[in-house]
Biopython code that builds the backbone (N, CA, C, O; Angstrom):
import numpy as np
from Bio.PDB.StructureBuilder import StructureBuilder

atoms = [
    (1, "MET", "N", (-27.939, -0.046, 1.851)),
    (1, "MET", "CA", (-29.030, 0.438, 2.877)),
    (1, "MET", "C", (-28.192, 1.351, 3.597)),
    (1, "MET", "O", (-27.139, 0.992, 4.124)),
    (2, "PHE", "N", (-28.680, 2.647, 3.636)),
    (2, "PHE", "CA", (-27.977, 3.771, 4.451)),
    (2, "PHE", "C", (-28.905, 3.758, 5.894)),
    (2, "PHE", "O", (-30.132, 3.654, 5.905)),
    (3, "ASP", "N", (-28.147, 3.871, 6.950)),
    (3, "ASP", "CA", (-28.699, 4.141, 8.364)),
    (3, "ASP", "C", (-28.274, 5.356, 8.770)),
    (3, "ASP", "O", (-27.326, 5.915, 8.219)),
    (4, "ARG", "N", (-28.944, 5.888, 9.788)),
    (4, "ARG", "CA", (-28.541, 7.435, 10.351)),
    (4, "ARG", "C", (-27.694, 7.281, 11.506)),
    (4, "ARG", "O", (-28.039, 6.511, 12.402)),
    (5, "PHE", "N", (-26.545, 7.978, 11.582)),
    (5, "PHE", "CA", (-25.587, 8.094, 12.551)),
    (5, "PHE", "C", (-25.663, 9.414, 13.182)),
    (5, "PHE", "O", (-25.805, 10.437, 12.513)),
    (6, "GLU", "N", (-25.563, 9.406, 14.589)),
    (6, "GLU", "CA", (-24.976, 10.659, 15.293)),
    (6, "GLU", "C", (-23.689, 10.637, 15.328)),
    (6, "GLU", "O", (-23.054, 9.604, 15.543)),
    (7, "VAL", "N", (-23.122, 11.864, 15.103)),
    (7, "VAL", "CA", (-21.546, 12.068, 15.368)),
    (7, "VAL", "C", (-21.532, 13.191, 16.174)),
    (7, "VAL", "O", (-22.126, 14.209, 15.819)),
    (8, "ALA", "N", (-20.819, 13.115, 17.398)),
    (8, "ALA", "CA", (-20.361, 13.950, 18.432)),
    (8, "ALA", "C", (-18.991, 14.495, 18.110)),
    (8, "ALA", "O", (-18.079, 13.720, 17.819)),
    (9, "LEU", "N", (-18.821, 15.741, 18.150)),
    (9, "LEU", "CA", (-17.577, 16.292, 17.550)),
    (9, "LEU", "C", (-17.365, 17.804, 18.209)),
    (9, "LEU", "O", (-18.338, 18.508, 18.477)),
    (10, "TYR", "N", (-16.209, 18.167, 18.407)),
    (10, "TYR", "CA", (-15.892, 19.622, 18.913)),
    (10, "TYR", "C", (-14.573, 19.942, 18.141)),
    (10, "TYR", "O", (-13.998, 19.174, 17.369)),
    (11, "ASN", "N", (-14.204, 21.168, 18.471)),
    (11, "ASN", "CA", (-12.835, 21.785, 18.008)),
    (11, "ASN", "C", (-12.036, 22.090, 18.994)),
    (11, "ASN", "O", (-12.356, 22.928, 19.838)),
    (12, "ALA", "N", (-10.710, 21.344, 19.015)),
    (12, "ALA", "CA", (-9.879, 21.445, 20.112)),
    (12, "ALA", "C", (-9.178, 22.799, 20.047)),
    (12, "ALA", "O", (-8.791, 23.264, 21.119)),
    (13, "GLU", "N", (-8.957, 23.513, 18.895)),
    (13, "GLU", "CA", (-8.286, 24.751, 18.775)),
    (13, "GLU", "C", (-9.304, 25.792, 19.537)),
    (13, "GLU", "O", (-8.823, 26.544, 20.384)),
    (14, "VAL", "N", (-10.592, 25.837, 19.265)),
    (14, "VAL", "CA", (-11.429, 26.567, 19.611)),
    (14, "VAL", "C", (-11.617, 26.507, 21.076)),
    (14, "VAL", "O", (-11.705, 27.536, 21.746)),
    (15, "ARG", "N", (-11.687, 25.196, 21.640)),
    (15, "ARG", "CA", (-11.649, 24.861, 22.948)),
    (15, "ARG", "C", (-10.637, 25.526, 23.826)),
    (15, "ARG", "O", (-10.826, 26.006, 24.944)),
    (16, "ARG", "N", (-9.421, 25.467, 23.063)),
    (16, "ARG", "CA", (-8.268, 25.910, 23.900)),
    (16, "ARG", "C", (-8.256, 27.388, 23.921)),
    (16, "ARG", "O", (-7.905, 27.963, 24.951)),
    (17, "LEU", "N", (-8.634, 28.098, 22.796)),
    (17, "LEU", "CA", (-8.683, 29.492, 22.975)),
    (17, "LEU", "C", (-9.692, 30.041, 23.755)),
    (17, "LEU", "O", (-9.419, 30.998, 24.479)),
    (18, "VAL", "N", (-11.005, 29.507, 23.714)),
    (18, "VAL", "CA", (-11.988, 29.747, 24.618)),
    (18, "VAL", "C", (-11.444, 29.781, 25.996)),
    (18, "VAL", "O", (-11.639, 30.750, 26.731)),
    (19, "TYR", "N", (-10.716, 28.666, 26.384)),
    (19, "TYR", "CA", (-10.213, 28.513, 27.859)),
    (19, "TYR", "C", (-9.247, 29.410, 28.299)),
    (19, "TYR", "O", (-9.117, 29.745, 29.476)),
    (20, "GLU", "N", (-8.371, 29.916, 27.108)),
    (20, "GLU", "CA", (-7.550, 30.871, 27.361)),
    (20, "GLU", "C", (-8.133, 32.574, 27.285)),
    (20, "GLU", "O", (-7.374, 33.534, 27.417)),
    (21, "GLY", "N", (-9.589, 32.685, 27.053)),
    (21, "GLY", "CA", (-9.895, 33.802, 26.943)),
    (21, "GLY", "C", (-10.241, 34.434, 25.610)),
    (21, "GLY", "O", (-10.976, 35.416, 25.507)),
    (22, "SER", "N", (-9.670, 33.813, 24.603)),
    (22, "SER", "CA", (-9.684, 34.248, 23.518)),
    (22, "SER", "C", (-10.858, 33.704, 22.460)),
    (22, "SER", "O", (-11.805, 32.999, 22.810)),
    (23, "HIS", "N", (-10.598, 34.196, 21.020)),
    (23, "HIS", "CA", (-11.601, 33.524, 19.914)),
    (23, "HIS", "C", (-10.889, 33.227, 18.783)),
    (23, "HIS", "O", (-9.881, 33.807, 18.379)),
    (24, "HIS", "N", (-11.554, 32.144, 18.211)),
    (24, "HIS", "CA", (-10.889, 31.640, 16.829)),
    (24, "HIS", "C", (-11.296, 32.636, 15.669)),
    (24, "HIS", "O", (-12.369, 33.240, 15.680)),
    (25, "ARG", "N", (-10.454, 32.744, 14.776)),
    (25, "ARG", "CA", (-10.739, 33.731, 13.983)),
    (25, "ARG", "C", (-11.780, 33.340, 12.754)),
    (25, "ARG", "O", (-12.214, 34.249, 12.047)),
    (26, "ASP", "N", (-12.045, 32.400, 12.593)),
    (26, "ASP", "CA", (-13.126, 31.539, 11.657)),
    (26, "ASP", "C", (-14.207, 30.909, 12.393)),
    (26, "ASP", "O", (-15.306, 31.034, 11.851)),
    (27, "LEU", "N", (-14.184, 30.254, 13.503)),
    (27, "LEU", "CA", (-15.189, 29.424, 14.222)),
    (27, "LEU", "C", (-15.752, 30.177, 15.398)),
    (27, "LEU", "O", (-15.170, 31.000, 16.104)),
    (28, "LYS", "N", (-16.895, 29.778, 15.472)),
    (28, "LYS", "CA", (-17.605, 30.470, 16.627)),
    (28, "LYS", "C", (-17.235, 29.827, 17.889)),
    (28, "LYS", "O", (-16.800, 28.677, 17.829)),
    (29, "ASP", "N", (-17.365, 30.500, 19.197)),
    (29, "ASP", "CA", (-16.849, 29.809, 20.197)),
    (29, "ASP", "C", (-17.919, 28.395, 20.759)),
    (29, "ASP", "O", (-17.572, 27.535, 21.569)),
    (30, "SER", "N", (-18.926, 28.467, 20.234)),
    (30, "SER", "CA", (-19.634, 27.183, 20.412)),
    (30, "SER", "C", (-19.244, 25.880, 19.984)),
    (30, "SER", "O", (-19.913, 24.856, 20.119)),
    (31, "TRP", "N", (-17.914, 26.004, 19.362)),
    (31, "TRP", "CA", (-17.329, 24.877, 18.600)),
    (31, "TRP", "C", (-16.421, 24.353, 19.787)),
    (31, "TRP", "O", (-15.826, 23.287, 19.627)),
    (32, "SER", "N", (-16.280, 25.111, 21.064)),
    (32, "SER", "CA", (-15.563, 24.370, 22.010)),
    (32, "SER", "C", (-16.362, 23.436, 22.703)),
    (32, "SER", "O", (-15.882, 22.590, 23.458)),
    (33, "SER", "N", (-17.773, 23.586, 22.428)),
    (33, "SER", "CA", (-18.535, 22.538, 23.239)),
    (33, "SER", "C", (-18.928, 21.444, 22.046)),
    (33, "SER", "O", (-18.852, 21.698, 20.844)),
    (34, "THR", "N", (-19.345, 20.232, 22.588)),
    (34, "THR", "CA", (-19.713, 19.195, 21.679)),
    (34, "THR", "C", (-21.064, 19.585, 20.736)),
    (34, "THR", "O", (-22.116, 20.037, 21.188)),
    (35, "HIS", "N", (-20.808, 19.330, 19.466)),
    (35, "HIS", "CA", (-21.932, 19.388, 18.596)),
    (35, "HIS", "C", (-22.269, 17.909, 18.055)),
    (35, "HIS", "O", (-21.507, 16.943, 18.006)),
    (36, "PHE", "N", (-23.642, 17.997, 17.654)),
    (36, "PHE", "CA", (-24.034, 16.438, 17.309)),
    (36, "PHE", "C", (-24.469, 16.894, 15.554)),
    (36, "PHE", "O", (-25.101, 17.826, 15.057)),
    (37, "VAL", "N", (-23.864, 15.881, 15.094)),
    (37, "VAL", "CA", (-24.173, 16.058, 13.449)),
    (37, "VAL", "C", (-24.901, 14.664, 13.056)),
    (37, "VAL", "O", (-24.415, 13.567, 13.332)),
    (38, "GLU", "N", (-25.907, 14.816, 12.500)),
    (38, "GLU", "CA", (-26.693, 13.463, 11.829)),
    (38, "GLU", "C", (-26.091, 13.323, 10.541)),
    (38, "GLU", "O", (-25.714, 14.360, 9.996)),
    (39, "ILE", "N", (-25.933, 12.242, 9.958)),
    (39, "ILE", "CA", (-25.376, 11.632, 8.747)),
    (39, "ILE", "C", (-26.063, 10.065, 8.433)),
    (39, "ILE", "O", (-26.415, 9.145, 9.172)),
    (40, "ARG", "N", (-26.057, 10.268, 6.955)),
    (40, "ARG", "CA", (-26.500, 8.914, 6.677)),
    (40, "ARG", "C", (-25.233, 8.028, 5.890)),
    (40, "ARG", "O", (-24.435, 8.511, 5.087)),
    (41, "ALA", "N", (-25.276, 6.884, 6.263)),
    (41, "ALA", "CA", (-24.069, 6.128, 5.988)),
    (41, "ALA", "C", (-24.324, 4.712, 5.980)),
    (41, "ALA", "O", (-25.321, 4.337, 6.597)),
    (42, "THR", "N", (-23.560, 3.794, 5.358)),
    (42, "THR", "CA", (-23.824, 2.299, 5.419)),
    (42, "THR", "C", (-23.110, 1.671, 6.685)),
    (42, "THR", "O", (-23.451, 0.536, 7.017)),
    (43, "SER", "N", (-22.301, 2.229, 7.293)),
    (43, "SER", "CA", (-21.657, 1.749, 8.467)),
    (43, "SER", "C", (-21.153, 2.976, 9.557)),
    (43, "SER", "O", (-21.164, 4.150, 9.184)),
    (44, "ALA", "N", (-20.762, 2.640, 10.772)),
    (44, "ALA", "CA", (-20.277, 3.554, 11.491)),
    (44, "ALA", "C", (-18.859, 4.297, 10.817)),
    (44, "ALA", "O", (-18.704, 5.513, 10.708)),
    (45, "LEU", "N", (-17.984, 3.353, 10.446)),
    (45, "LEU", "CA", (-16.798, 3.502, 9.741)),
    (45, "LEU", "C", (-17.171, 4.844, 8.693)),
    (45, "LEU", "O", (-16.725, 5.989, 8.765)),
    (46, "GLU", "N", (-17.996, 4.359, 7.859)),
    (46, "GLU", "CA", (-18.361, 5.225, 6.748)),
    (46, "GLU", "C", (-18.857, 6.602, 7.254)),
    (46, "GLU", "O", (-18.510, 7.650, 6.710)),
    (47, "ALA", "N", (-19.622, 6.552, 8.239)),
    (47, "ALA", "CA", (-20.007, 7.864, 8.901)),
    (47, "ALA", "C", (-18.871, 8.784, 9.333)),
    (47, "ALA", "O", (-18.927, 10.007, 9.199)),
    (48, "ARG", "N", (-17.712, 8.049, 9.921)),
    (48, "ARG", "CA", (-16.689, 8.748, 10.507)),
    (48, "ARG", "C", (-15.847, 9.140, 9.241)),
    (48, "ARG", "O", (-15.398, 10.283, 9.331)),
    (49, "ARG", "N", (-15.537, 8.512, 8.144)),
    (49, "ARG", "CA", (-14.905, 8.980, 7.135)),
    (49, "ARG", "C", (-15.704, 10.175, 6.544)),
    (49, "ARG", "O", (-15.044, 11.180, 6.281)),
    (50, "LYS", "N", (-17.037, 10.197, 6.302)),
    (50, "LYS", "CA", (-17.750, 11.374, 5.860)),
    (50, "LYS", "C", (-17.508, 12.489, 6.545)),
    (50, "LYS", "O", (-17.159, 13.519, 5.970)),
    (51, "ILE", "N", (-17.678, 12.404, 7.958)),
    (51, "ILE", "CA", (-17.479, 13.671, 9.011)),
    (51, "ILE", "C", (-16.329, 14.132, 8.817)),
    (51, "ILE", "O", (-16.208, 15.330, 8.564)),
    (52, "GLU", "N", (-15.214, 13.290, 8.888)),
    (52, "GLU", "CA", (-13.785, 13.630, 8.867)),
    (52, "GLU", "C", (-13.412, 14.469, 7.453)),
    (52, "GLU", "O", (-12.485, 15.276, 7.395)),
    (53, "GLN", "N", (-14.151, 14.190, 6.511)),
    (53, "GLN", "CA", (-13.910, 15.076, 5.322)),
    (53, "GLN", "C", (-14.518, 16.377, 5.310)),
    (53, "GLN", "O", (-14.005, 17.238, 4.596)),
    (54, "ARG", "N", (-15.486, 16.635, 5.961)),
    (54, "ARG", "CA", (-16.328, 17.754, 6.081)),
    (54, "ARG", "C", (-15.768, 18.541, 7.337)),
    (54, "ARG", "O", (-15.728, 19.770, 7.286)),
    (55, "TYR", "N", (-15.289, 17.789, 8.587)),
    (55, "TYR", "CA", (-14.701, 18.403, 9.820)),
    (55, "TYR", "C", (-13.243, 18.034, 9.816)),
    (55, "TYR", "O", (-12.936, 17.478, 10.870)),
    (56, "PRO", "N", (-12.395, 18.146, 9.095)),
    (56, "PRO", "CA", (-10.952, 17.704, 9.090)),
    (56, "PRO", "C", (-10.338, 17.847, 10.444)),
    (56, "PRO", "O", (-10.535, 18.836, 11.150)),
    (57, "ARG", "N", (-9.436, 16.629, 10.859)),
    (57, "ARG", "CA", (-8.559, 16.699, 12.059)),
    (57, "ARG", "C", (-7.364, 17.744, 11.941)),
    (57, "ARG", "O", (-6.737, 18.085, 12.944)),
    (58, "ASP", "N", (-7.094, 18.206, 10.746)),
    (58, "ASP", "CA", (-5.980, 19.198, 10.561)),
    (58, "ASP", "C", (-6.531, 20.540, 10.801)),
    (58, "ASP", "O", (-5.736, 21.480, 10.819)),
    (59, "ARG", "N", (-7.794, 20.758, 10.990)),
    (59, "ARG", "CA", (-8.414, 22.009, 11.244)),
    (59, "ARG", "C", (-8.788, 22.025, 12.614)),
    (59, "ARG", "O", (-9.494, 22.971, 12.964)),
    (60, "GLY", "N", (-8.431, 21.090, 13.554)),
    (60, "GLY", "CA", (-8.662, 21.019, 14.824)),
    (60, "GLY", "C", (-10.004, 19.959, 15.407)),
    (60, "GLY", "O", (-10.221, 19.722, 16.595)),
    (61, "PHE", "N", (-10.657, 19.518, 14.448)),
    (61, "PHE", "CA", (-11.910, 18.666, 14.737)),
    (61, "PHE", "C", (-11.661, 17.491, 15.490)),
    (61, "PHE", "O", (-10.693, 16.810, 15.152)),
    (62, "VAL", "N", (-12.410, 17.102, 16.520)),
    (62, "VAL", "CA", (-12.151, 16.123, 17.248)),
    (62, "VAL", "C", (-13.375, 15.105, 17.295)),
    (62, "VAL", "O", (-14.342, 15.619, 17.857)),
    (63, "ILE", "N", (-13.582, 13.906, 16.894)),
    (63, "ILE", "CA", (-14.785, 13.130, 17.141)),
    (63, "ILE", "C", (-14.709, 12.524, 18.235)),
    (63, "ILE", "O", (-13.733, 11.845, 18.555)),
    (64, "GLU", "N", (-15.772, 12.701, 18.972)),
    (64, "GLU", "CA", (-15.898, 12.098, 20.279)),
    (64, "GLU", "C", (-16.676, 10.600, 20.219)),
    (64, "GLU", "O", (-16.387, 9.536, 20.768)),
    (65, "ALA", "N", (-17.641, 10.923, 19.435)),
    (65, "ALA", "CA", (-18.330, 9.383, 19.277)),
    (65, "ALA", "C", (-19.202, 9.195, 17.858)),
    (65, "ALA", "O", (-19.633, 10.134, 17.188)),
    (66, "VAL", "N", (-19.323, 8.136, 17.629)),
    (66, "VAL", "CA", (-20.207, 7.582, 16.395)),
    (66, "VAL", "C", (-21.258, 6.809, 16.862)),
    (66, "VAL", "O", (-20.972, 5.726, 17.372)),
    (67, "ASN", "N", (-22.445, 7.158, 16.787)),
    (67, "ASN", "CA", (-23.618, 6.227, 17.435)),
    (67, "ASN", "C", (-24.644, 6.041, 16.204)),
    (67, "ASN", "O", (-24.803, 6.989, 15.435)),
    (68, "GLN", "N", (-25.301, 4.901, 16.020)),
    (68, "GLN", "CA", (-26.198, 4.660, 15.045)),
    (68, "GLN", "C", (-27.465, 5.573, 15.843)),
    (68, "GLN", "O", (-27.601, 5.478, 17.062)),
    (69, "ALA", "N", (-28.270, 6.365, 15.094)),
    (69, "ALA", "CA", (-29.223, 6.861, 15.424)),
    (69, "ALA", "C", (-30.652, 6.136, 15.401)),
    (69, "ALA", "O", (-31.657, 6.739, 15.778)),
]
sb = StructureBuilder()
sb.init_structure("model")
sb.init_model(0)
sb.init_chain("A")
sb.init_seg("    ")
for serial, (resi, resn, name, xyz) in enumerate(atoms, 1):
    if name == "N":
        sb.init_residue(resn, " ", resi, " ")
    sb.init_atom(name, np.array(xyz, "f"), 0.0, 1.0, " ", f" {name:<3s}", serial, name[0])
structure = sb.get_structure()
């Protein structure tokens, strides 16, 4: 059975660049703020894994929270 989860995440690279007055070459400045992504998964751990595949840490994405919706 799948549940809905809300994942809060931002991009650390974009956040740093915007703070310095610059811009990321691929991502919008809005990624400096927290985005909320809804995902269906069997657990919070699975939701985190799915989001990490879509928004990888090595590209600067940081997960702030995973909450059941």
